[in-house]
C-alpha positions as CSV (number, residue, x, y, z in Angstrom):
1,M,-0.1,-21.8,5.5
2,R,-1.9,-22.9,2.3
3,T,-5.4,-24.2,2.3
4,E,-8.6,-24.2,0.2
5,L,-11.1,-21.5,1.1
6,A,-14.1,-22.6,-0.9
7,G,-14.5,-24.7,-4.0
8,R,-11.6,-24.1,-6.3
9,V,-10.1,-21.2,-4.4
10,G,-6.7,-21.4,-2.7
11,V,-5.5,-19.2,0.1
12,A,-2.3,-18.8,2.0
13,F,-0.7,-16.6,4.7
14,T,3.1,-16.3,5.1
15,D,5.1,-15.8,8.2
16,R,8.5,-14.3,8.6
17,H,10.5,-17.5,8.1
18,G,12.2,-19.0,5.0
19,G,13.5,-15.9,3.2
20,V,16.8,-14.1,2.6
21,S,16.3,-10.6,4.0
22,A,18.6,-9.4,6.7
23,A,17.5,-7.9,10.1
24,P,15.3,-6.1,10.8
25,Y,13.4,-7.6,7.9
26,D,14.4,-11.2,8.6
27,T,13.7,-13.2,6.7
28,L,10.7,-13.6,4.5
29,N,9.8,-9.9,4.0
30,L,7.4,-9.5,1.1
31,G,7.0,-5.7,1.3
32,G,8.7,-3.6,-1.3
33,G,8.3,-0.2,0.3
34,V,9.8,-0.7,3.8
35,G,13.5,-0.1,3.1
36,D,14.6,-3.7,2.4
37,D,17.0,-4.7,-0.4
38,P,14.8,-5.0,-3.5
39,A,16.7,-8.0,-4.7
40,A,16.0,-9.8,-1.4
41,V,12.3,-8.9,-1.6
42,A,12.1,-10.2,-5.2
43,E,13.7,-13.5,-4.1
44,N,11.4,-13.7,-1.1
45,R,8.4,-13.2,-3.3
46,R,9.6,-15.9,-5.7
47,R,10.1,-18.4,-2.8
48,A,6.7,-17.6,-1.3
49,A,4.9,-18.1,-4.6
50,L,6.6,-21.4,-5.2
51,A,5.8,-22.5,-1.6
52,I,2.1,-22.0,-2.1
53,G,2.1,-23.5,-5.6
54,A,1.6,-20.2,-7.5
55,D,3.5,-19.0,-10.5
56,P,5.9,-16.3,-9.3
57,G,5.3,-14.4,-12.5
58,R,1.5,-14.3,-11.9
59,V,1.1,-12.6,-8.5
60,V,-0.5,-9.1,-8.2
61,F,0.8,-6.9,-5.4
62,M,-0.7,-3.5,-4.6
63,R,0.9,-0.1,-3.7
64,Q,-1.1,0.1,-0.5
65,V,-2.0,3.6,0.6
66,H,-4.6,3.0,3.4
67,S,-7.5,3.9,1.0
68,S,-10.9,2.3,0.2
69,R,-10.1,2.0,-3.5
70,V,-10.6,-1.2,-5.4
71,A,-9.1,-2.3,-8.8
72,Y,-10.1,-5.1,-11.1
73,V,-7.0,-6.8,-12.4
74,R,-6.3,-9.4,-15.1
75,D,-2.5,-9.3,-15.4
76,P,0.5,-9.0,-13.0
77,A,1.6,-6.0,-15.0
78,E,-1.2,-4.2,-13.2
79,S,0.6,-4.6,-9.9
80,W,1.4,-1.5,-7.9
81,Q,-1.7,0.5,-8.5
82,E,-2.4,2.8,-5.6
83,V,-5.3,0.8,-4.2
84,D,-6.0,-1.3,-1.1
85,A,-8.2,-4.0,-2.7
86,V,-8.1,-6.0,-5.9
87,V,-10.5,-8.4,-7.5
88,T,-10.0,-10.8,-10.4
89,D,-11.8,-13.6,-12.4
90,V,-8.6,-14.9,-14.0
91,P,-7.7,-18.5,-13.0
92,G,-4.1,-18.8,-11.8
93,L,-3.6,-15.1,-11.0
94,A,-2.8,-14.8,-7.3
95,L,-3.8,-11.6,-5.4
96,A,-1.6,-10.6,-2.5
97,A,-2.4,-8.3,0.4
98,L,0.5,-7.2,2.6
99,A,0.3,-6.5,6.3
100,A,2.3,-6.1,9.5
101,D,-0.6,-5.5,12.0
102,C,-3.3,-4.4,9.5
103,A,-5.8,-7.1,8.5
104,P,-5.3,-8.9,5.2
105,V,-8.8,-9.9,4.1
106,L,-9.5,-12.6,1.4
107,L,-12.8,-13.1,-0.3
108,A,-14.1,-15.7,-2.8
109,D,-17.3,-16.5,-4.7
110,P,-16.3,-19.7,-6.6
111,E,-19.7,-20.0,-8.3
112,A,-19.1,-16.6,-10.0
113,G,-15.4,-17.3,-10.5
114,L,-14.3,-14.3,-8.5
115,V,-11.7,-13.7,-5.8
116,G,-10.6,-10.6,-4.0
117,A,-8.0,-9.4,-1.5
118,A,-7.9,-6.3,0.7
119,H,-5.5,-4.5,3.0
120,S,-7.7,-3.3,5.9
121,G,-5.7,-1.1,8.3
122,R,-7.3,1.5,10.6
123,N,-7.9,4.1,7.9
124,G,-9.0,1.5,5.3
125,T,-11.3,-0.3,7.8
126,L,-13.0,2.9,8.8
127,G,-13.1,4.0,5.2
128,G,-14.9,0.8,4.2
129,V,-12.3,-0.9,2.0
130,V,-13.7,-4.4,2.6
131,P,-17.4,-3.4,1.9
132,A,-16.0,-1.7,-1.2
133,L,-14.4,-5.0,-2.3
134,V,-17.6,-6.9,-1.7
135,E,-19.5,-4.3,-3.8
136,A,-16.9,-4.6,-6.6
137,M,-17.3,-8.3,-6.7
138,V,-21.1,-8.0,-6.7
139,E,-20.8,-5.6,-9.7
140,R,-19.0,-8.4,-11.6
141,G,-21.6,-11.0,-10.9
142,G,-20.8,-12.1,-7.4
143,R,-23.4,-12.6,-4.6
144,S,-22.5,-11.6,-1.1
145,G,-24.6,-14.3,0.4
146,R,-22.5,-17.0,-1.1
147,M,-19.1,-15.4,-0.6
148,T,-16.6,-16.8,1.9
149,A,-14.3,-14.4,3.7
150,L,-11.1,-15.1,5.6
151,I,-9.6,-12.4,7.8
152,G,-5.9,-13.0,8.3
153,P,-3.4,-12.5,11.2
154,A,-3.7,-8.9,12.6
155,I,-3.0,-7.0,15.8
156,C,-5.6,-7.9,18.4
157,G,-7.8,-5.5,20.3
158,A,-5.9,-6.1,23.5
159,C,-2.6,-5.0,21.8
160,Y,-3.8,-2.1,19.6
161,E,-3.7,0.8,22.0
162,V,-4.8,4.2,20.6
163,P,-5.4,7.6,22.1
164,E,-8.8,8.2,23.5
165,E,-9.7,10.8,20.9
166,M,-8.7,8.4,18.1
167,Q,-10.8,5.7,19.6
168,R,-13.8,8.0,19.9
169,A,-13.5,9.0,16.3
170,A,-13.3,5.4,15.2
171,L,-16.3,4.4,17.2
172,A,-18.4,7.1,15.7
173,V,-17.9,5.3,12.4
174,L,-17.7,1.7,13.4
175,P,-18.6,1.0,17.0
176,E,-17.8,-2.7,16.7
177,T,-14.1,-1.8,16.8
178,K,-14.3,-0.8,20.5
179,A,-11.7,-2.6,22.6
180,V,-9.5,-2.1,25.7
181,T,-6.0,-3.3,26.3
182,R,-5.0,-5.6,29.2
183,E,-4.1,-2.4,31.1
184,G,-7.6,-1.0,30.5
185,T,-6.6,1.7,28.1
186,P,-8.5,2.6,24.9
187,A,-7.9,0.3,21.9
188,L,-9.3,-0.8,18.6
189,D,-10.2,-4.3,17.3
190,L,-9.9,-4.1,13.5
191,R,-10.9,-7.7,12.9
192,A,-14.1,-7.2,14.9
193,G,-14.9,-4.2,12.8
194,V,-14.3,-6.1,9.5
195,V,-16.5,-8.9,10.8
196,A,-19.3,-6.4,11.4
197,Q,-18.8,-4.8,7.9
198,L,-18.9,-8.2,6.2
199,A,-22.1,-9.1,8.0
200,A,-23.7,-5.8,7.1
201,A,-22.7,-6.5,3.4
202,G,-24.5,-9.9,3.5
203,V,-21.4,-12.1,3.8
204,R,-22.4,-15.0,6.1
205,D,-19.4,-17.3,5.9
206,V,-16.7,-15.3,7.7
207,R,-13.6,-17.1,9.1
208,R,-10.7,-15.6,11.1
209,D,-7.1,-16.5,11.7
210,P,-6.8,-15.9,15.4
211,R,-3.2,-15.0,15.6
212,C,-2.1,-11.6,16.8
213,T,0.8,-10.2,14.9
214,R,2.2,-8.3,17.9
215,E,2.1,-11.4,20.2
216,D,3.3,-14.0,17.7
217,E,7.0,-13.5,17.0
218,A,6.7,-15.7,13.9
219,L,4.8,-12.8,12.3
220,F,5.8,-9.3,11.3
221,S,4.5,-6.5,13.5
222,H,5.2,-2.8,13.0
223,R,3.8,-2.0,16.5
224,R,6.1,-4.5,18.1
225,D,9.3,-3.9,16.1
226,G,9.1,-0.5,14.5
227,R,11.0,-1.2,11.3
228,S,9.5,-4.5,10.1
229,G,8.9,-6.6,7.1
230,R,5.5,-7.6,5.7
231,L,3.6,-10.9,5.6
232,A,1.1,-11.6,2.8
233,G,-2.3,-13.1,2.4
234,Y,-2.8,-14.7,-1.0
235,V,-5.9,-15.8,-2.8
236,W,-6.4,-17.4,-6.2
237,L,-8.7,-19.3,-8.5
238,A,-7.3,-22.7,-9.4
239,S,-6.4,-22.9,-13.1
């Protein structure tokens, strides 16, 4: 899916179709650290970039470690820093956030010429990776009140069952994540937590892709499949 987020900002989310990876990563796996053939991942990344109109040689991927660290990037050579959010002001440089149940979160302030991408899993959400990305963009001249955010496909609260103790610990940090499964067991809603964090940071224009990765078999889901590929959310400033 490719669309315009705001002004001259492009965004896209991939699904699992159109790549070359074999099962269980079939077929458009974009994750380089999940055990897939590196040559297949490289080809998938090339295909995905071309499909969204990006230069395959100008995409920044992160080595995601479930942290709240943010990096400013200007060149694809800076890929694979151990961070979970990146920000740039370089037109034509696409930022990618990988996920397979975690929430890929894309941010843009076209007036300031800034875009950012975050990987917001349970640890990253509770650690505040998305607010940290907003702050990093503000430090570079952005304004939270004119930013637009898009939260991508992620596991929904009805599917993300967790132990009661884990839920209790999460709610002590971010009560908006509270959820229950269809069976009435404790769960977490990461997207609801991110929405609350964005609102608290002053981001008013918040959009959500409603798809649940566990429920939608066109998307990768670690919870559903165990060994799984990774989809990506992309954001970039038009050249």
